[in-house]
Structures are given as C-alpha cells and as structure tokens.
C-alpha positions in Angstrom: 128.5 27.4 145.8 127.0 30.4 148.1 123.5 30.5 148.0 122.7 33.7 150.1 123.2 37.4 148.5 123.8 39.4 150.9 123.3 42.4 148.3 119.5 41.6 147.5 118.4 41.2 151.1 116.4 44.4 151.9 118.1 47.3 153.9 116.2 47.9 157.2 113.9 51.0 156.9 112.6 53.9 159.6 109.1 54.8 159.2 109.2 58.3 160.8 105.6 59.1 161.2 102.7 55.9 161.9 99.7 56.3 163.6 99.0 53.1 165.3 97.2 54.7 167.9 94.6 55.4 165.2 91.4 53.9 165.9 91.7 51.9 162.2 94.9 50.0 163.2 95.4 50.4 167.3 92.9 47.0 167.5 95.7 44.9 166.4 99.1 46.4 167.4 101.4 43.8 167.9 100.1 42.5 164.9 101.4 45.7 162.3 104.8 45.7 164.5 105.4 42.3 163.8 104.6 42.1 159.6 106.6 45.7 160.4 109.4 43.7 160.8 108.9 40.9 158.4 109.7 43.8 155.9 112.6 45.2 157.5 111.0 48.3 159.3 112.7 47.8 162.2 112.1 51.2 163.9 109.0 53.9 163.7 107.3 56.9 165.2 104.1 56.7 166.6 102.8 60.4 166.2 100.1 61.6 168.3 97.1 64.8 167.3 94.7 64.7 170.4 95.0 63.4 173.9 93.7 60.5 173.4 96.5 59.8 170.5 98.7 61.3 172.4 98.5 58.9 175.5 98.0 55.9 173.1 101.2 56.8 171.1 102.9 57.1 174.9 101.3 53.6 176.1 102.6 51.9 172.1 106.2 53.1 172.7 106.3 51.6 176.2 105.1 48.6 175.4 107.1 48.0 172.3 110.1 50.1 173.2 112.1 46.9 172.7 111.1 47.1 169.0 112.4 50.5 168.1 109.1 52.1 168.6 109.0 55.7 170.2 106.4 58.6 170.7 106.2 61.7 169.5 103.4 64.0 171.0 101.2 67.0 170.2 98.1 68.3 168.6 97.2 68.2 165.1 95.8 71.5 163.6 92.2 70.6 163.2 92.6 69.8 167.2 93.9 72.9 168.0 90.4 73.4 170.2 91.2 70.4 172.5 94.7 72.1 173.6 93.9 74.6 175.9 95.6 75.4 179.2 94.8 72.5 180.7 95.8 70.2 178.0 99.0 71.8 178.0 100.0 71.0 180.7 99.4 67.3 180.4 101.4 67.4 177.1 104.5 69.2 178.9 104.2 66.4 181.5 104.1 63.8 178.7 106.9 65.7 176.6 109.4 64.5 180.0 108.7 60.5 179.2 111.8 59.0 178.2 109.8 57.2 175.1 109.1 60.5 173.5 111.7 62.2 170.9 109.7 65.0 169.7 106.9 67.6 169.7 104.5 67.2 166.9 102.2 66.8 165.1 101.4 70.3 164.8 101.2 73.0 162.4 99.1 75.2 159.9 96.0 73.5 157.6 94.3 76.0 155.5 93.1 73.4 153.5 89.5 72.6 155.2 87.0 75.3 155.9 85.8 76.4 159.4 88.8 76.4 161.4 90.1 79.7 163.4 93.3 80.7 161.9 94.5 82.5 164.5 94.1 79.8 167.2 96.2 77.4 165.0 98.9 79.6 164.4 98.6 80.1 168.5 99.1 76.2 169.0 101.6 76.3 166.4 103.7 78.4 168.3 103.1 77.1 171.3 103.7 73.7 170.5 107.4 75.4 169.0 108.1 76.7 172.6 108.0 73.6 174.2 110.2 71.9 171.5 112.4 74.7 172.2 112.0 74.3 176.2 112.7 70.3 176.1 115.0 70.7 173.4 113.2 68.4 171.1 112.8 68.2 167.3 109.0 69.4 166.1 107.0 67.2 163.4 105.5 69.5 161.3 101.9 69.2 159.3 101.8 71.3 156.5 98.9 71.9 154.4 98.0 74.9 151.8 100.0 77.1 154.3 103.2 77.5 153.2 103.7 81.4 153.2 102.5 81.5 157.0 104.1 78.6 158.0 107.6 79.6 156.4 107.1 83.2 157.8 107.0 81.4 161.6 109.6 79.0 160.7 111.9 81.8 159.4 111.2 84.0 162.6 111.8 80.9 164.5 114.8 79.7 163.5 114.7 76.3 164.2 117.6 73.9 164.8 115.9 70.8 164.3 112.6 70.0 162.6 110.7 67.8 160.4 107.9 68.2 157.3 106.1 65.2 157.8 104.5 63.6 154.2 105.8 66.6 152.3 103.3 67.4 149.3 105.0 70.7 148.1 107.3 70.8 145.4 110.5 71.4 144.8 110.6 75.1 145.5 108.7 75.0 149.0 111.4 72.0 149.3 114.3 74.6 148.8 113.1 77.3 151.0 112.6 74.7 154.0 116.0 72.6 153.6 117.8 76.2 153.7 115.7 76.8 157.1 117.1 73.4 158.3 113.9 71.2 157.6 114.2 67.2 157.1 111.9 66.6 154.4 109.6 63.3 155.0 107.9 61.6 152.1 105.0 59.3 152.0 103.3 57.0 150.1 102.6 60.2 147.9 106.1 59.5 146.4 104.9 56.6 144.5 101.9 57.9 142.9 102.3 58.4 139.2 100.8 61.7 139.0 102.8 63.3 141.8 105.0 65.2 139.5 105.6 68.1 142.1 106.5 65.7 145.2 108.9 63.7 142.4 110.5 67.3 141.6 110.7 68.0 145.1 112.3 64.7 146.0 115.2 65.6 143.2 116.3 68.8 145.1 116.3 67.6 148.9 119.9 67.2 149.6 120.3 63.2 150.5 121.0 63.7 154.4 117.4 65.5 154.8 115.1 63.0 153.3 113.1 61.1 155.4 110.8 58.6 154.7 107.2 57.8 156.4 103.5 55.9 155.8 101.6 58.4 157.9 99.5 55.1 158.5 96.7 54.3 158.5 96.2 56.9 155.5 98.6 57.1 152.1 98.8 53.7 151.5 102.0 53.4 148.6 101.3 51.7 145.3 101.3 48.8 145.2 98.8 49.0 147.8 97.2 52.3 146.8 93.9 53.1 148.6 93.8 50.5 151.2 94.7 50.9 155.1 97.9 51.6 154.9 100.3 50.4 157.6 104.0 50.2 158.8 104.9 47.5 156.4 104.9 49.6 154.0 107.2 52.1 154.3 108.9 49.0 152.2 107.5 50.5 149.1 108.0 54.2 149.9 111.3 53.4 150.0 111.3 51.5 146.4 109.6 54.2 144.9 111.2 57.1 146.1 114.9 55.5 145.0 113.2 55.1 142.0 112.2 58.5 141.7 115.9 59.5 142.9 117.3 56.7 140.4 119.5 55.5 143.5 119.7 52.0 144.8 117.1 50.5 146.9 119.2 49.5 150.1 121.4 52.9 149.9 118.2 55.1 150.2 117.2 53.1 153.3 120.8 52.9 154.9 120.5 56.8 154.1 116.9 57.8 155.4 117.9 55.5 159.0 121.2 57.5 159.3 118.8 60.7 158.7 116.5 59.4 161.1 119.2 58.9 164.1 120.2 62.2 163.7 117.4 64.0 163.9 116.3 61.7 167.2 119.4 60.3 168.5 118.9 57.0 170.2 118.4 57.0 173.6 
C-alpha cells in the first residue's frame, strides 16, 4: 500500500517581493533562504529601495543565483531625495547586471506627511523611463495615491508592471488590471479584517495574481506581528486560496506561472 500521496505535497511557491537586503534579515541570508526552501518557496525577488538596499539585493542575487533568487532595483517613494543624477547613473549600470530582472520598487506614497509630491512623481516617471529603456517590468508601490498613480500609468500605457503588496479595493484592482497590471498580494490578505483586499482578490483574473511577503514586514497569519520572512509566502498562498475558494496547490502553480510570465527565466 502506498504511503506517499503527491496531492498532499505542498506546491512550489515564488515570493515576488522580499527584502532579504533589509537589516532585519541581512545578517543571516543563508538561513532564511534555506528555511524558505523547506517551505517550498523555491524562487524569490529581492527588491531594492535605496543605494544600500540595491547593492545588497544584487549581491544576494549573485550569491544565491542557484537558489532561484534574483534582484529588482530602484528607489522607493520615501527615498526619492537620494535619487539624483549620480544615483540614476549608478542605477542604470545596475540594471545591466544579468541578475537584475526589474525596476523598483518605485511609486507614490501620500500616506506620510512632509514628502515632496513633485519629487516623488518625478522619480516615479524617471523609473518608468528606465524600465522602458531596459525593457524590464516595474514593481510599483502605491499608498493613498491611487488617482495620481493611475493617471500616470494610464498616460504611459506600460506593457508589464506589478502592483506590489496591493491594499486597495476591487474597483482600483479592476482599473489597474485593465491597464495590464499584475496584482501581488502580501500577508495582509490573510488578515480577517482586510475585507477590501479580499474583495479585490476576487475580481483579479487568476492569470494576473502574484504572491509575496514584503518581508520583514506584514507577516501573515498565523505569524502576524512577527518579523516576516520569505518562508511564510506559504501562508500567503494558503490564505489567498481560502479567500478565492480554490485549491492551495492550484493557486501556487498559477502564481508561479504568472511570475515567470512577468519575469521570464534567464
């Protein structure tokens, strides 16, 4: 009698947005990568956000390229003050590195006060120019800025981009998908009170859904409030599958295929 049931084996998962380059995780990258693989998180994108984060992302991608790790580099909205001409030239060189598969994270964040909105918009548009120049997907951060960000994206008509750690509602999701967006869900989709995010997930076509941790932030249930890590992408998939009422391994397979479509393997 067989004791091995392949239907009970967890399917492989792709964490499309993690920050192993953050100080909270960078001290022991190898351990986090190893634990991720134990949880069947077999690929991940380490995403930059400022000069140090970008350099670390590229270093990690080189060190662990055989473990399915690649880099995305850019300047997050709150660090646009660091994105001057010199930084842009460095970024342009980094985008030529074969382990770099995307531009980001970039975008607009109107949540925090005291940031120059014009500077953020200028930085975002320059990142979009670089993405077009290098023919790379863009990883986009959006917080309390839908109208301005949507206007820019609609004018640009991007061919490939990801809305990372989506926290909007179904109407926003539908409008972004109509522009060609892939929508990435983080641990927030596992929160019981995240009703808008749940409703958004239900309207996104299955071929546009991605999953991520955004580690070390936004740890999913059952580890909410702890320091997040890539291994816990498993729980994001579990929670999202429950919201969508589909099989867990079916969703894992779909999200990996979607990630490979947006970021083709070298």
